[in-house]
C-alpha positions, 0 to 999 in steps of 0.5 A: 837428054842423050839417046844412042840409038843401034850404034856401031863403028869400027876402024876401016878394015879393022873389026868393029869396036861396038855395035848394036848399042843403045840406051839413053842418060836423062837430064841430072843423070851420071853415065860411066862408061867402063872397059878394059884397055884399048875396049873403045871407050875414048872412040865411043866418045869422039863418035858421041862428039861428032868427031867420028862418023858411026857406021851405022846407028845415030846419037840424039840429044834433046831429041834431035840426031846429032848429024843434023845439027851445026856445030854452032848449035851441038856445042852450045849444049854439050861442054867436053873436058879432055884429059888435064896430063897432056895439055900444057897452057901458058895462060893464067887460071883465069883466063883459061877459064874465061875461054869457056865464054867464047861463044858468047862473045861476038866475033873480033870482040874480047869478053867483057867484064861481064863474062870475067865476073861469070869465070871468077864466079865459076872458080869460087863455086869450085874453091879455085879462087885463090889460083885466079893468078896462077899460070895453069903451067904452075898447077899440079894435075888435080888443079888443072883438072879442076880449071879444065872443069872450071873453063866446061862449065863457064860455058853454061851446058847442059851436057858434060863429056869427061875423058878420064878425068880422075886418071893420074890424081892421086886419091885425094884429088881424084875425091875431088873431081868425084865430088864435083861430078856428084854436085854438078848432076844432082845440084846443077842438073847437068847430064854427065858422061864419064869415060874411067878406068875405075868401077870403084869411082863409078860406083861413088859417083854416077847413077848409070854405068855402060860397060863396054867389051868386044861384041856386048855391053852391059848398061844399066843402073850402076848398083846392078851393073856394078858387081862381081860377076860383070867385074869378072867377065868384063875386067877378067879378074876376081874381085870383090864388091865391099859395102861400108857405112860411114857417117850416115851414108853408104859406101862401096868400093872394090878389092881386086883378088887375083887374075883369072887363071889364064892371065897368070903369066909365069915369073 
């Protein structure tokens, strides 16, 4: 579904944030994008969405170079979920979600009953129907993040791009978001790209992982990419990956142990 070939990007008069980057993500797969702060994760997403132009290489969706796609053609396939923490809206939840139907609404017209019914269907699927009449300004961070996901889904995309959707959420709301991601990929057959700060969350919900670091990267199956050695190399910490069996299911987590010696500062 998404193919990246020898991609490279640098801001003006700055070194490359990434270069010679190649990978692919198939329909129904979730890709987690990981790396230290400032390494270029969000910049990479902006390149994928065409907000920034690659210096080298290309990105293809369903076999077509995105540079050859019109904005309308691209956004019919792709939905973007931004971070909720920077957004403030006075719309009702239902009105916010129905905005995802904008590409189906003729110019100069308003959403139809069918559009509102579909938006309500999405809210019900996500267990948010009781929030339909609430103002988005009255929602918690976790609730607003789920509403933004619902808005993106109302568009009926093939690809969902999410920028730190679990950031600044408590553990319960993080789990809600991760469970939604897993369901959308495996049951709804969406291709999902999720930019995250949390390797443990990638272990829970992603099939593949892209680890970014200056001048290099790792890409592959999440269970193979996220291990003790790679966490140390890409995050400069000592950590252990733990395995737990619960209710017949296998879960993995990460315990940070120590900074590496060169990163320890005197008190």
